[in-house]
N, C-alpha and C positions, 0 to 999 in steps of 0.2 A: 671694497668693502660693500655690499649691500646698504641702502638708504634703513636706518633703525624704525622700526615702528614706534606706533605710542604704549605708553604703557598698559599693559593690562591690569583691571579690577575684574576678574572672574574669579577672585576666591572667597565672596561672600561674605569678607571679616575682612579688614583693615591690613591687621598683622599679618593673616596670611598675603594679601596683597605685598604689602612690604617685603615678604621671602620670596614675593616673584619679579621682583625687579630684580633680579640677576636670574634668567631661564634661557629654556632651548626650543621657544615655540617658532613649528615649522619650520625643524631641528637647523637652527640659524642659532648659534649662540649668541645672549645679547644682554649688556650691561646698561640697566637704566640708573647708577648712580655713581659715573665714572665720576664726576668731580662735586662741588659745591653748585653748580648751577642746578644740576638735575636734580639735586635732592632737595633742593626750592622747587624746583618745576612740579617732582613727584606729590612732596607736601602740598602743594595748590591745587592741585588735577587731584589728591587722595580727601581735599576739602580740609585737612588738619591744619592751616596755618590759614587767616584773613587775607585776605587781598591785597589789602595796603601792607601788610609784612610784607606777602611774598615780592609786590614791586619794590622795598626798600632794600632787599637783600640783595634782589635781581640788579640793582644799582650802585649796591657797594662797591667801594674801591677795595677792600681787604678779602679780595679774592684766593690768596693761598690758605686762609683762617677758614673760610669758608669749605678748602678741599680738603681742610683737614679734618673739619667734623664731617665729612662726606664720607672720609675714609675710617671714621669711629663708626661712621653708621655701618658701615659694610663688614668693619668687624662686631659687630655686634647683632649685624643680621646674620654672620655666620653661625653665630653661637647660640641664635635662637632655631635657626634652621636645625642644627643639630636635636636640641631641647624637642623638637615638635617630630621631628622624621623617627628618632627611636621612641617615642610615645604616641604618634598617633594610632587608629585604631583602636585601643584600650586604653578603659579607665585613668586619668591619672591619681597616684597613690601618694599618702602623707609624705612619703620619702624623696617625691619631685622636688618639694619646697629645700632641700640642701642642697640642692645644684641653680639654686637661682639667685648667687649672691652678683652675676654681669648684672639682673635685672634693674634688682634692691638697688646696686648701685647707683645706679642714671637714675631711679625713682629717687633715689634720697636729694639728687641736688633739681629737686622742683621749685621753683619762687614763686609758683604760681600762687592765689590767694582766691579765698570764694566772695562772692558778693550777693545782693541780693536785689532782684530787678522786677519791673511790670511783666506781664506778657498777658494776651488775651485769652487765657482759660480762665475758668468761672474763677480761681483760688485768687487771681490777679499777679501773682508774686510770684518770683522761681527763683533759688540757686542754683549759679551760674559760676565755676570755675574761671578763673580769668587771669590769662600771662602777659608778664611786665614785657617781656622780648628785649632783655636788654642786651643781649649778648648770642652771638650767633650757636655757644652750646644749647638755647634753650631750645632751636631745632632741634635736637634728640630726642624731647619729653615726651610730644604728642607721641611717636613710635613708642616709647617705652608706657605712657598708657595704653595704649592698643594691645602693647604684647602684652602687658596685666590682665586687659581685660576679656584675650584668647586665653591663657591661663586659669583662669578666675572662674569664669563663667560659659567657656564652651567646650560640650563633650567631646572628649582628644576620639571617641569611637567615630566620630561621624566626621573628622578630618580626612581627605582620600589625598593622592595622587595620581593625575592623570595616568589613565589608562594607553596614551600614545606613545608608540614604540621608544622616540626617543624624546618627548616633553617631561618636564621637569617640573611641569607647574600644582602647584596643592591646590586645595580645596577646601570649603566647609559643606558639606553633599547635607543641602536643608530639604530637601526633596520629601514628599510624602512618605513612598515606601522607600527611600534610602536608597535609592541604587542610581543615583547620579553615577558615569563611570569617565566620563570628559571635561578637560578644562573648559571648553565649548565644543559647538559642535562646528563652525567655524573654521576651528583653531586646528582640533584633533576627530572629532567625533565623522565629521564628512569623507576625511582622507583615509581615518578607516573602515567605513563601508563603502567606501569606493575601492579599496583594497580587498576587502573581502568579495565584494564582486566579483571584481578580478580573475580573483583565487576560482571563485565558484565557475567562472567561464571556462577558466583553463582548464578544470578540474571534467567538466561536463563533453 
């Protein structure tokens, strides 16, 4: 098996980056959430958990429990991918709310709390949500948060699938003209341009 590449953060929204943790970049299927350690690594790279929490779970001796949580993350990912791919390219409707039970159930398990702290901006204070990180199950909560943000704040008409021939990566098209076609030029764009050039050469 070829060495697994690092997770890709090309979705321009962390919920889409989460969906992209299983993909076929460069034509090779990759699963970035095979186990609990993978999940912790991805959450840390996505800046969804603090470094000290990542270190604590990395040193955990309860790997089977973390693996179970990773399995639940994959199940939720499959549900979210179906939700997104069925609706991307068009506006969400009120009817979509009737299908959100898996996400709402996950959000209902949140044990975080709000705290007021000082900041450097003019107001001097800000409200921040803090997690207790008392249970491995809390590792799923940041994922639920970004999924909820995607559904409630993003224009689904701007969610695209890469046009690469075998690529399955999704992204939010934030370009001014909304003309983005590739997950990234380095992964698929350059390959497509090279293929088009070779095809032109053959036809000349």
